C-alpha positions in Angstrom: -36.8 137.8 177.1 -39.9 139.2 175.4 -43.3 139.4 176.9 -46.1 139.3 174.2 -49.6 140.3 175.3 -52.6 139.6 173.1 -55.6 141.5 174.5 -59.0 140.1 173.2 -62.6 140.8 174.2 -62.9 137.5 176.1 -59.4 136.5 177.1 -55.9 137.9 177.3 -53.0 135.8 176.1 -49.5 136.1 177.5 -46.4 134.6 176.0 -42.8 134.7 177.1 -40.1 134.2 174.5 -36.4 133.6 174.8 -35.3 134.4 171.3 -37.4 132.3 169.0 -38.3 129.8 171.8 -41.7 130.1 173.5 -41.0 129.5 177.2 -44.5 129.9 178.6 -48.0 130.9 177.8 -51.1 131.8 179.9 -54.6 132.8 179.2 -56.7 135.0 181.6 -60.2 136.4 181.4 -60.4 139.9 180.0 -62.0 142.4 182.4 -62.1 146.1 181.6 -62.8 146.9 185.3 -59.5 145.4 186.4 -56.6 147.8 187.1 -52.9 147.5 186.1 -52.2 146.5 189.7 -54.8 143.8 189.7 -53.5 142.3 186.5 -49.9 142.6 187.7 -50.7 140.6 190.9 -52.1 137.9 188.6 -49.2 137.9 186.3 -46.6 137.9 189.2 -48.2 134.7 190.5 -48.0 133.1 187.1 -44.3 133.7 186.3 -42.7 131.6 189.2 -44.8 128.6 188.1 -42.6 128.5 185.0 -39.4 129.3 186.7 -39.5 132.9 185.5 -39.3 136.3 187.2 -39.9 140.0 186.3 -36.1 140.6 185.9 -36.0 138.0 183.1 -38.2 140.2 180.9 -36.6 143.1 179.1 -39.0 143.7 176.1 -42.7 143.8 175.7 -45.2 144.0 172.8 -49.0 144.5 173.0 -51.8 143.9 170.5 -55.2 144.9 171.6 -58.8 145.0 170.2 -60.1 146.4 173.5 -59.2 150.1 173.7 -59.8 150.6 177.5 -57.3 147.8 178.3 -54.5 149.0 176.2 -53.3 151.7 178.6 -53.8 149.3 181.5 -51.2 146.9 180.1 -49.0 149.7 179.0 -49.0 150.9 182.7 -48.4 147.3 183.9 -45.4 147.0 181.6 -43.9 150.4 182.5 -44.5 150.1 186.3 -43.7 146.5 187.0 -41.4 145.4 184.1 -39.7 148.8 183.7 -40.2 148.4 180.0 -41.9 150.7 177.5 -43.9 148.3 175.4 -44.3 148.3 171.6 -48.0 148.6 170.8 -49.1 147.2 167.4 -50.8 150.0 165.5 -50.3 152.6 162.8 -46.6 153.3 162.2 -45.4 149.9 163.5 -43.7 147.6 161.0 -45.7 144.3 160.6 -44.5 143.0 157.3 -48.1 142.9 156.2 -49.6 145.2 153.5 -53.3 145.8 154.3 -55.3 145.9 151.1 -58.7 146.9 152.3 -60.9 150.0 151.9 -59.8 151.4 155.3 -56.7 149.7 156.7 -57.2 151.5 160.1 -60.4 149.5 160.6 -58.6 146.1 160.6 -58.0 144.8 164.1 -54.5 144.3 165.4 -55.3 140.7 166.0 -56.0 140.0 162.4 -52.8 141.7 161.2 -50.7 139.8 163.8 -52.2 136.5 162.7 -51.5 137.3 159.1 -47.9 138.2 159.9 -47.4 134.9 161.7 -49.2 132.6 159.4 -47.5 133.9 156.2 -44.1 133.6 157.9 -44.8 130.1 159.1 -46.8 128.6 156.2 -46.3 130.8 153.2 -49.3 131.8 151.1 -52.0 132.1 149.9 -53.7 131.5 153.2 -57.1 131.5 154.9 -56.9 132.2 158.6 -59.8 131.2 160.9 -59.8 132.7 164.4 -62.4 131.2 166.7 -62.5 134.0 169.3 -65.3 136.2 170.6 -66.0 136.7 166.9 -65.2 134.1 164.3 -63.1 135.8 161.7 -62.1 134.3 158.4 -59.3 136.2 156.7 -57.6 136.0 153.3 -53.8 136.4 152.8 -52.2 136.5 149.4 -49.2 134.6 148.2 -47.1 137.7 148.8 -48.4 138.1 152.4 -50.9 140.9 151.8 -53.9 141.0 154.0 -56.9 141.1 151.6 -59.9 141.2 153.9 -62.3 138.5 155.1 -65.5 137.7 156.9 -66.7 138.2 160.5 -69.4 136.1 162.2 -70.6 135.9 165.8 -68.3 133.6 167.8 -69.6 130.2 168.8 -69.6 131.0 172.4 -71.6 134.2 172.2 -74.0 132.5 169.8 -74.7 129.7 172.3 -75.0 132.2 175.1 -77.5 134.2 173.1 -79.7 131.1 172.7 -79.5 130.5 176.5 -80.4 134.2 177.3 -83.1 134.8 174.7 -84.9 131.4 174.6 -86.4 130.7 178.0 -86.5 126.9 177.7 -83.0 126.4 176.3 -80.1 125.7 178.7 -76.5 126.7 178.7 -74.5 124.0 177.1 -71.0 122.6 176.8 -69.6 123.3 173.4 -68.6 119.8 172.3 -69.6 117.8 169.2 -72.5 115.4 169.8 -72.5 111.9 168.4 -75.1 112.6 165.8 -76.4 115.6 163.8 -80.0 114.5 164.7 -80.2 115.4 168.4 -82.4 113.2 170.5 -82.6 115.8 173.3 -82.4 119.6 173.7 -78.7 119.6 174.7 -77.6 117.4 171.8 -79.8 119.4 169.4 -78.2 122.6 170.5 -74.7 121.1 170.3 -75.5 119.9 166.8 -76.6 123.3 165.7 -73.6 125.1 167.3 -70.8 122.7 166.3 -72.0 121.2 163.0 -73.7 124.5 162.1 -70.4 126.4 162.4 -68.6 123.7 160.5 -71.0 124.4 157.7 -70.4 128.1 158.0 -66.6 127.6 157.9 -66.7 125.2 155.0 -68.9 127.6 152.9 -66.7 130.6 153.6 -63.5 128.7 152.9 -64.9 127.5 149.6 -66.0 131.0 148.5 -62.8 132.6 149.6 -60.7 130.0 147.8 -62.6 130.7 144.6 -61.9 134.4 144.9 -58.2 133.8 145.6 -58.1 131.8 142.4 -56.5 128.7 143.8 -56.0 126.3 146.7 -55.2 128.3 149.8 -53.9 126.6 153.0 -56.3 127.0 155.9 -54.9 127.8 159.4 -57.2 127.7 162.4 -56.5 129.4 165.8 -58.5 130.4 168.8 -60.2 128.7 171.7 -62.5 126.3 169.8 -60.2 125.7 166.9 -59.4 122.1 167.9 -63.1 121.2 168.3 -64.1 122.5 164.9 -61.1 121.2 163.1 -61.9 117.6 164.2 -65.2 117.9 162.4 -64.0 119.2 159.0 -61.4 118.4 156.4 -60.9 122.0 155.3 -58.6 122.9 158.2 -55.0 122.1 157.4 -53.2 123.3 160.5 -54.3 124.2 164.0 -52.0 126.9 165.5 -53.2 127.8 169.0 -50.6 130.4 169.7 -50.6 132.1 166.3 -51.2 135.6 167.7 -48.3 135.3 170.2 -46.0 134.0 167.5 -47.0 137.0 165.3 -46.2 139.4 168.1 -42.7 138.0 168.4 -42.1 138.4 164.7 -43.4 142.0 164.7 -41.2 142.8 167.7 -38.2 141.5 165.7 -39.1 143.7 162.7 -39.2 146.8 164.9 -35.9 146.3 166.9 
């Protein structure tokens, strides 16, 4: 079986695959202060809940946008799984040609998403990842990564309002009944949810124009479902897109 690890700034996704079948997924909070042993204890407690054990895993692949955590999970894999993991980076086959000014600047998560989305849905594509940052990426018909846009994530934007405006509370990120909020919480939810819907719709429209045709829109990330319900521009919500991409990349490099 294959263990895929997607290390983000806010959360870390784990996925276990038996061939093409995804057997289990978990999300845990990312913490650069945790050691390999601490993450291993957490992971060892998750496996039995899905009827799995360490001995079931014989391959591992890691994509990380948090440099300090990359060696932590490399150590976890080598010490506890007895497996040397494949780490997505320069020299690894991804099936994606990166057509940007500096390909090394492109985060592994964006490349992994492009690999998965193009394999699953063809192209051209626009991939929206609602993570710590909200990224909107363009993929050509041929599967080339063309670039995209980066905006603050909805979560950190809402947290910034709470931290920097003394009278504004921390809110739950759900869509309010109306755009015209009748109280502070509803007003903030309107600005966050409907405001980001407007941001996404505008970027999708502009990127589609630059791609020269209708591109399918794939959404992923923690708040993808919430935003997708409020707009017609999202065609598919794929919550485990990064993990699926990691499996595909592992197959390319066997």
